[in-house]
C-alpha positions as CSV (number, residue, x, y, z in Angstrom):
1,M,-37.9,-11.0,-1.4
2,K,-37.8,-7.5,0.0
3,K,-35.7,-4.7,-1.5
4,Q,-32.1,-5.1,-0.2
5,D,-31.4,-2.8,2.8
6,N,-27.6,-3.1,2.4
7,K,-26.5,-0.6,-0.2
8,E,-23.2,-2.3,-0.7
9,Y,-24.6,-3.9,-3.8
10,M,-24.7,-0.4,-5.3
11,Q,-21.0,0.3,-4.9
12,W,-19.7,-1.0,-8.2
13,W,-22.3,1.2,-9.9
14,R,-21.2,4.3,-7.9
15,D,-17.6,3.7,-8.8
16,A,-18.3,3.1,-12.5
17,R,-19.5,6.6,-13.4
18,F,-19.9,6.0,-17.1
19,G,-22.0,3.5,-19.1
20,M,-23.2,2.9,-22.7
21,F,-26.9,3.0,-23.5
22,I,-27.9,1.1,-26.7
23,H,-31.2,1.8,-28.5
24,W,-31.6,-0.7,-31.3
25,G,-34.4,-2.5,-33.0
26,L,-36.8,-2.5,-36.0
27,Y,-36.9,1.3,-36.0
28,A,-33.3,1.3,-37.3
29,I,-34.7,0.3,-40.7
30,P,-36.6,3.5,-41.5
31,G,-33.9,5.4,-39.6
32,R,-36.1,8.0,-38.1
33,G,-35.8,7.4,-34.4
34,E,-37.3,4.9,-32.0
35,W,-40.7,6.5,-31.8
36,V,-41.3,6.3,-35.6
37,M,-44.2,3.9,-35.3
38,N,-46.0,6.3,-33.0
39,V,-44.9,9.6,-34.5
40,E,-45.8,8.6,-38.0
41,G,-48.9,6.6,-37.1
42,I,-47.7,3.3,-38.6
43,P,-50.4,0.7,-38.1
44,P,-49.1,-2.4,-36.1
45,E,-49.8,-4.8,-38.9
46,K,-47.6,-2.7,-41.3
47,Y,-44.9,-2.1,-38.7
48,R,-44.7,-5.8,-37.9
49,K,-43.6,-6.5,-41.5
50,L,-40.3,-4.8,-40.7
51,A,-39.4,-7.9,-38.6
52,W,-38.9,-9.9,-41.8
53,E,-36.5,-7.2,-43.1
54,F,-34.4,-7.0,-39.9
55,N,-31.4,-9.2,-40.5
56,P,-28.4,-7.1,-39.4
57,R,-25.4,-8.6,-41.4
58,Y,-22.7,-6.8,-39.6
59,C,-24.0,-6.9,-36.0
60,D,-21.1,-8.0,-33.7
61,M,-21.9,-7.1,-30.2
62,R,-18.3,-8.0,-29.1
63,Q,-17.3,-4.9,-31.1
64,W,-19.9,-2.8,-29.3
65,A,-18.6,-4.0,-26.0
66,K,-15.0,-3.4,-27.0
67,L,-15.9,0.1,-28.1
68,A,-17.6,0.7,-24.6
69,R,-14.5,-0.5,-22.8
70,D,-12.2,1.6,-25.0
71,A,-14.4,4.6,-24.3
72,G,-13.9,4.3,-20.7
73,M,-17.4,2.9,-20.0
74,K,-17.8,0.3,-17.2
75,Y,-21.3,-1.0,-18.0
76,M,-23.9,-1.3,-20.8
77,V,-27.7,-1.1,-21.0
78,F,-29.3,-2.7,-24.0
79,T,-32.9,-2.3,-25.2
80,S,-34.4,-5.8,-25.0
81,K,-37.7,-4.3,-26.0
82,H,-38.8,-0.7,-26.8
83,H,-42.2,0.7,-26.9
84,D,-42.7,-0.8,-30.5
85,G,-43.0,-4.2,-28.8
86,F,-40.4,-6.1,-30.8
87,S,-38.5,-8.5,-28.5
88,M,-34.8,-8.8,-29.2
89,W,-34.5,-12.3,-27.7
90,N,-36.1,-15.8,-28.0
91,T,-39.1,-15.1,-25.9
92,A,-42.0,-17.7,-25.5
93,A,-44.5,-14.9,-24.9
94,T,-44.8,-13.6,-28.5
95,D,-43.7,-14.6,-32.0
96,F,-42.9,-10.9,-32.5
97,N,-39.2,-11.3,-31.7
98,S,-35.8,-11.5,-33.4
99,F,-35.4,-15.3,-33.0
100,K,-38.7,-16.2,-34.8
101,T,-38.4,-13.7,-37.7
102,A,-35.7,-12.9,-40.3
103,A,-32.6,-12.5,-38.1
104,K,-33.1,-15.9,-36.3
105,R,-30.9,-14.5,-33.5
106,D,-31.2,-14.0,-29.7
107,F,-29.5,-10.6,-29.4
108,V,-29.9,-10.5,-25.6
109,A,-27.9,-13.7,-25.3
110,E,-25.2,-12.2,-27.7
111,Y,-25.1,-9.0,-25.7
112,V,-24.8,-10.5,-22.3
113,E,-22.0,-12.8,-23.5
114,A,-20.2,-9.8,-25.1
115,C,-20.4,-7.8,-21.9
116,R,-18.9,-10.6,-19.9
117,D,-16.2,-11.2,-22.4
118,E,-15.1,-7.5,-22.1
119,G,-15.4,-7.4,-18.3
120,L,-18.5,-4.9,-18.4
121,K,-21.6,-5.1,-16.3
122,A,-24.7,-6.0,-18.2
123,G,-27.9,-4.0,-17.9
124,I,-31.2,-4.7,-19.7
125,Y,-33.7,-1.9,-20.7
126,F,-37.3,-3.2,-20.8
127,S,-40.3,-1.1,-21.9
128,L,-43.4,-1.4,-19.8
129,V,-45.6,-0.3,-22.7
130,D,-46.1,-2.2,-25.9
131,W,-47.7,-0.7,-28.9
132,N,-48.0,-4.0,-30.7
133,H,-49.8,-5.8,-27.8
134,P,-53.6,-5.5,-27.9
135,D,-53.6,-4.6,-24.2
136,G,-50.3,-2.8,-24.0
137,D,-50.8,0.4,-26.1
138,M,-51.9,2.8,-23.2
139,K,-55.6,2.5,-24.2
140,G,-58.4,1.2,-22.0
141,L,-56.8,2.3,-18.7
142,D,-60.1,1.4,-16.9
143,D,-60.3,-2.1,-18.3
144,L,-58.8,-4.0,-15.4
145,E,-59.0,-7.3,-17.2
146,A,-56.9,-5.9,-20.1
147,R,-54.5,-4.5,-17.6
148,K,-54.2,-7.8,-15.8
149,R,-53.6,-9.6,-19.1
150,Y,-50.8,-7.2,-20.0
151,V,-49.1,-7.2,-16.6
152,E,-49.0,-11.0,-16.8
153,F,-47.5,-10.9,-20.2
154,A,-44.9,-8.3,-19.4
155,T,-44.0,-10.1,-16.1
156,E,-43.4,-13.3,-18.0
157,Q,-41.1,-11.5,-20.4
158,V,-39.1,-10.0,-17.4
159,R,-39.0,-13.4,-15.8
160,E,-37.4,-14.8,-19.0
161,L,-34.8,-12.0,-19.0
162,C,-33.9,-12.6,-15.4
163,T,-33.8,-16.4,-15.8
164,N,-32.3,-17.3,-19.1
165,Y,-29.1,-15.3,-19.4
166,G,-27.1,-15.7,-16.1
167,K,-26.2,-12.7,-14.0
168,I,-27.9,-9.5,-15.0
169,D,-26.6,-6.4,-13.2
170,I,-29.2,-3.7,-14.0
171,M,-32.9,-3.6,-14.8
172,W,-33.6,-0.5,-16.6
173,Y,-37.4,0.1,-17.1
174,D,-39.0,2.7,-19.3
175,G,-42.6,3.6,-20.5
176,C,-44.5,3.4,-17.1
177,F,-47.5,5.0,-18.5
178,F,-50.1,2.7,-16.9
179,K,-51.1,5.0,-14.0
180,K,-54.4,6.7,-13.4
181,R,-56.2,7.8,-10.3
182,N,-53.5,6.3,-8.1
183,Q,-53.7,2.9,-9.8
184,Y,-50.0,1.5,-9.7
185,Y,-50.1,-1.5,-11.8
186,W,-46.4,-2.4,-11.6
187,R,-46.0,-1.5,-7.9
188,D,-48.9,-3.7,-6.9
189,S,-48.0,-6.6,-9.3
190,G,-44.9,-7.8,-7.4
191,L,-42.8,-7.3,-10.5
192,N,-39.6,-6.1,-8.8
193,E,-40.0,-8.5,-5.9
194,M,-39.8,-11.2,-8.5
195,V,-36.7,-9.6,-10.2
196,R,-34.8,-9.4,-7.0
197,E,-35.6,-13.0,-6.1
198,L,-34.3,-14.1,-9.4
199,Q,-31.3,-11.8,-9.5
200,P,-30.0,-11.1,-6.0
201,G,-28.0,-7.9,-6.0
202,I,-29.5,-6.5,-9.2
203,I,-29.8,-2.6,-9.4
204,I,-33.2,-1.4,-10.6
205,N,-34.1,2.2,-11.9
206,N,-37.0,4.3,-10.8
207,R,-39.4,3.9,-13.8
208,S,-41.8,1.2,-12.5
209,D,-43.9,3.1,-10.1
210,T,-41.4,2.9,-7.2
211,P,-38.1,4.7,-6.5
212,E,-36.0,1.5,-6.2
213,D,-32.2,2.1,-6.5
214,F,-31.6,5.2,-8.7
215,G,-33.2,8.0,-10.5
216,T,-32.9,8.7,-14.2
217,P,-32.9,12.4,-15.4
218,E,-33.3,12.3,-19.2
219,Q,-31.6,14.7,-21.6
220,H,-30.4,16.8,-18.7
221,I,-27.9,16.6,-15.9
222,K,-28.9,17.4,-12.4
223,P,-28.4,15.7,-9.1
224,D,-31.2,14.2,-7.1
225,P,-32.4,16.9,-4.7
226,E,-32.7,14.3,-1.9
227,G,-29.2,13.1,-2.3
228,K,-30.2,9.7,-3.8
229,D,-28.3,7.8,-6.4
230,W,-28.9,9.1,-10.0
231,E,-27.8,8.6,-13.5
232,A,-28.3,11.0,-16.3
233,C,-29.2,9.4,-19.6
234,M,-28.1,11.4,-22.6
235,T,-27.9,11.0,-26.4
236,L,-24.9,11.8,-28.6
237,N,-26.9,13.5,-31.3
238,G,-30.4,14.2,-30.0
239,S,-31.9,10.9,-31.1
240,W,-32.0,7.6,-29.1
241,G,-32.7,5.2,-32.0
242,Y,-30.7,5.5,-35.3
243,Y,-31.6,8.6,-37.2
244,R,-29.9,8.7,-40.6
245,G,-30.1,12.5,-40.9
246,A,-28.8,13.4,-37.4
247,E,-26.2,16.2,-37.4
248,D,-26.0,17.7,-33.9
249,W,-23.2,15.5,-32.6
250,K,-21.8,16.4,-29.2
251,S,-18.1,17.1,-29.1
252,V,-15.5,15.1,-27.2
253,R,-15.3,18.0,-24.8
254,E,-19.0,17.8,-24.2
255,V,-18.8,14.1,-23.5
256,V,-16.0,14.5,-21.0
257,Q,-17.6,17.5,-19.3
258,M,-20.9,15.5,-18.9
259,V,-19.2,12.7,-17.1
260,G,-17.2,15.2,-15.0
261,T,-20.4,17.1,-14.1
262,C,-22.1,13.9,-13.1
263,A,-19.1,12.6,-11.1
264,R,-18.6,15.8,-9.1
265,S,-22.3,15.5,-8.0
266,G,-22.3,11.8,-7.2
267,G,-24.0,10.6,-10.4
268,N,-23.4,8.5,-13.4
269,L,-23.6,9.2,-17.2
270,L,-25.4,6.7,-19.4
271,L,-24.5,7.8,-22.9
272,N,-26.5,6.4,-25.8
273,V,-25.5,5.1,-29.2
274,G,-28.0,4.1,-31.9
275,P,-26.7,1.4,-34.3
276,D,-28.1,1.3,-37.8
277,A,-30.1,-1.5,-39.4
278,D,-27.0,-3.5,-40.2
279,G,-25.9,-3.4,-36.6
280,L,-23.1,-0.8,-37.1
281,I,-22.6,2.0,-34.6
282,P,-22.3,5.2,-36.6
283,A,-18.7,6.2,-37.4
284,E,-19.1,9.6,-35.7
285,S,-20.3,8.0,-32.5
286,E,-17.3,5.7,-32.6
287,R,-14.9,8.6,-33.3
288,I,-16.1,10.6,-30.3
289,L,-16.2,7.7,-27.9
290,R,-12.7,6.6,-28.8
291,E,-11.2,10.0,-28.4
292,A,-13.0,10.5,-25.1
293,G,-11.8,7.1,-24.0
294,R,-8.1,8.1,-24.5
295,W,-8.6,11.1,-22.1
296,F,-10.3,8.9,-19.5
297,R,-7.4,6.5,-19.5
298,R,-5.0,9.3,-18.9
299,N,-7.2,10.8,-16.1
300,A,-8.9,7.7,-14.7
301,E,-8.5,8.5,-11.0
302,A,-10.3,11.8,-11.4
303,V,-13.4,9.9,-12.6
304,Y,-13.8,6.3,-11.4
305,G,-14.4,5.6,-7.7
306,T,-14.9,9.3,-6.9
307,R,-17.3,10.7,-4.6
308,V,-19.3,13.9,-4.4
309,G,-17.0,16.8,-4.9
310,N,-19.2,19.9,-4.4
311,I,-16.3,21.8,-2.9
312,G,-16.9,25.4,-1.8
313,F,-15.2,27.3,-4.6
314,G,-16.1,28.0,-8.1
315,G,-14.8,30.7,-10.5
316,Y,-13.3,29.4,-13.7
317,Y,-12.7,25.9,-12.5
318,G,-14.5,22.8,-14.0
319,P,-15.7,20.0,-11.9
320,K,-13.9,19.1,-8.7
321,T,-13.9,15.4,-7.9
322,V,-12.7,13.7,-4.7
323,N,-10.9,10.3,-4.5
324,G,-9.5,9.3,-1.1
325,N,-7.6,12.3,0.3
326,N,-7.0,13.7,-3.3
327,L,-8.8,16.6,-4.9
328,Y,-9.0,16.8,-8.7
329,V,-9.6,20.2,-10.3
330,W,-10.6,20.1,-14.0
331,T,-9.6,23.3,-15.7
332,K,-12.6,24.8,-17.5
333,Y,-10.3,27.4,-19.1
334,W,-6.4,27.1,-19.1
335,P,-5.0,30.0,-17.1
336,G,-1.5,30.2,-18.6
337,S,1.6,30.1,-16.4
338,E,-0.2,30.6,-13.0
339,F,-3.4,29.1,-11.6
340,V,-4.9,30.5,-8.4
341,M,-7.5,29.0,-6.2
342,S,-9.1,30.6,-3.2
343,K,-11.2,29.4,-0.2
344,L,-8.8,26.4,0.2
345,H,-8.9,25.8,4.0
346,C,-6.6,22.8,4.2
347,K,-3.0,22.0,3.6
348,V,-1.8,20.9,0.2
349,K,1.0,18.3,0.4
350,R,1.7,17.9,-3.3
351,A,0.4,19.2,-6.6
352,S,0.7,17.7,-10.0
353,L,-0.7,17.4,-13.5
354,L,-2.7,14.2,-13.3
355,S,-1.9,13.1,-16.9
356,G,1.8,12.0,-16.7
357,N,2.0,12.6,-12.9
358,I,4.1,15.8,-13.5
359,P,4.8,17.8,-10.4
360,V,3.6,21.4,-10.2
361,D,5.3,24.1,-8.1
362,F,2.9,25.6,-5.6
363,E,2.6,28.1,-2.7
364,Q,-0.1,28.5,-0.1
365,Q,-1.0,31.8,1.5
366,D,-3.9,31.5,4.0
367,H,-6.8,30.1,2.0
368,R,-5.2,30.9,-1.4
369,L,-3.2,28.2,-3.5
370,F,-0.9,29.4,-6.2
371,L,0.1,26.8,-8.9
372,K,3.2,28.2,-10.6
373,N,5.5,27.9,-13.6
374,L,2.8,26.2,-15.7
375,P,3.1,25.8,-19.4
376,E,1.5,28.6,-21.4
377,N,-0.7,26.2,-23.3
378,P,-2.8,23.3,-21.8
379,P,-0.8,20.1,-21.6
380,D,-3.9,17.9,-22.0
381,S,-7.1,18.1,-24.0
382,P,-10.0,18.7,-23.8
383,F,-9.3,19.3,-20.2
384,T,-6.2,19.3,-18.0
385,V,-6.7,18.0,-14.5
386,F,-4.7,19.1,-11.4
387,K,-4.2,16.6,-8.7
388,L,-4.0,18.0,-5.1
389,E,-2.9,15.7,-2.4
390,I,-4.5,17.0,0.8
391,G,-3.6,16.8,4.4
392,G,-7.1,15.8,5.5
393,D,-10.5,15.1,4.0
394,P,-11.0,17.1,0.8
395,Y,-14.8,17.0,1.3
396,H,-14.4,19.7,4.0
397,I,-11.9,21.7,1.9
398,S,-14.0,24.8,1.9
399,G,-13.6,25.4,5.6
400,P,-16.0,26.3,8.3
401,G,-18.6,29.1,7.7
402,L,-18.3,29.1,3.9
403,E,-21.3,28.3,1.7
404,P,-20.6,25.5,-0.8
405,Y,-20.5,26.4,-4.5
406,S,-24.1,25.9,-5.5
407,D,-23.9,25.9,-9.3
408,W,-23.9,22.2,-10.0
409,N,-23.2,22.6,-13.6
410,D,-19.6,23.6,-13.9
411,F,-19.9,24.4,-17.6
412,G,-22.6,27.0,-17.4
413,G,-22.2,30.6,-18.4
């Protein structure tokens, strides 16, 4: 089956704007990040013993999904297998999996069911490299027989994921390191053709030798230069997998501003949590996400279903998002009793504070808009959003002859 030409299957994803990434596996036991096997040079035979210690007593994926929903997230992406090669489902391709070792659980099945119960779209992360497979550790790139064996192994695992769990909404690949002298193992293998045949309408990221549906900037937020769909994947504390000593937690303000910056440029944010060895999401992650979720509920229409809002004025404003004929201006700094915007070349019919739908007095003078009689202190936290109902299409709000505001990161210096 060829890649779908009709991009309507992407619409739910574009509307969603915010998802939860989950990195979880054997690496949660040492608690030093998901690359611990590689970074610390742990031999495969020693690392495999962790599978007989991995029995997460408190893992309830419904609680994860409820947290994602409460945080304002619309989809989840779960690591079915990271680079360490431990499969988190009942795979027939290897015994190094969660069903045939201590846990005796198919975590992919539990995850997909939890997503469905909470009304979330279900994405699956799958690493295309495998440090525990004799042919999958990035060595022997010129050994075509080894490459063939590993491609067949990985393809069979992906086939299981696309066959045994009902509807899968996203296939999120990682670890596409098998590439040398223009040898594209995954592009030539027919892997994604198989995935689309088994899962019509599935969305696939760009980490399997081909662009597919969306790009994946990692640990930074920047739009695709060609205007393609994109999703920034970010951590809450600098580590993807559970790291017991992590301290550099992002604030609620940073989480909200990341979503806003993605949304104003037509992208999504996939924000990661790393549960511990017992299957518990760290308390600080939960606190940050729940507080951010309360803000998203108050200001939902400035986030979900929005389109590119690179409107031609900058200054001390935060992101500008567009939804229908409405423009949403996120205040980077609260101005006090009056807020002035310039280069506004269209008529404003109504202005309000989005949270609470509180009308705001305003006056227009040529291309300047004055929002008046505002409270001295910001009425919402961490950002107050103004909703401007526009007579016309807000996308052209900057007017003819004006250069669009080029700083995509509204929270820069």
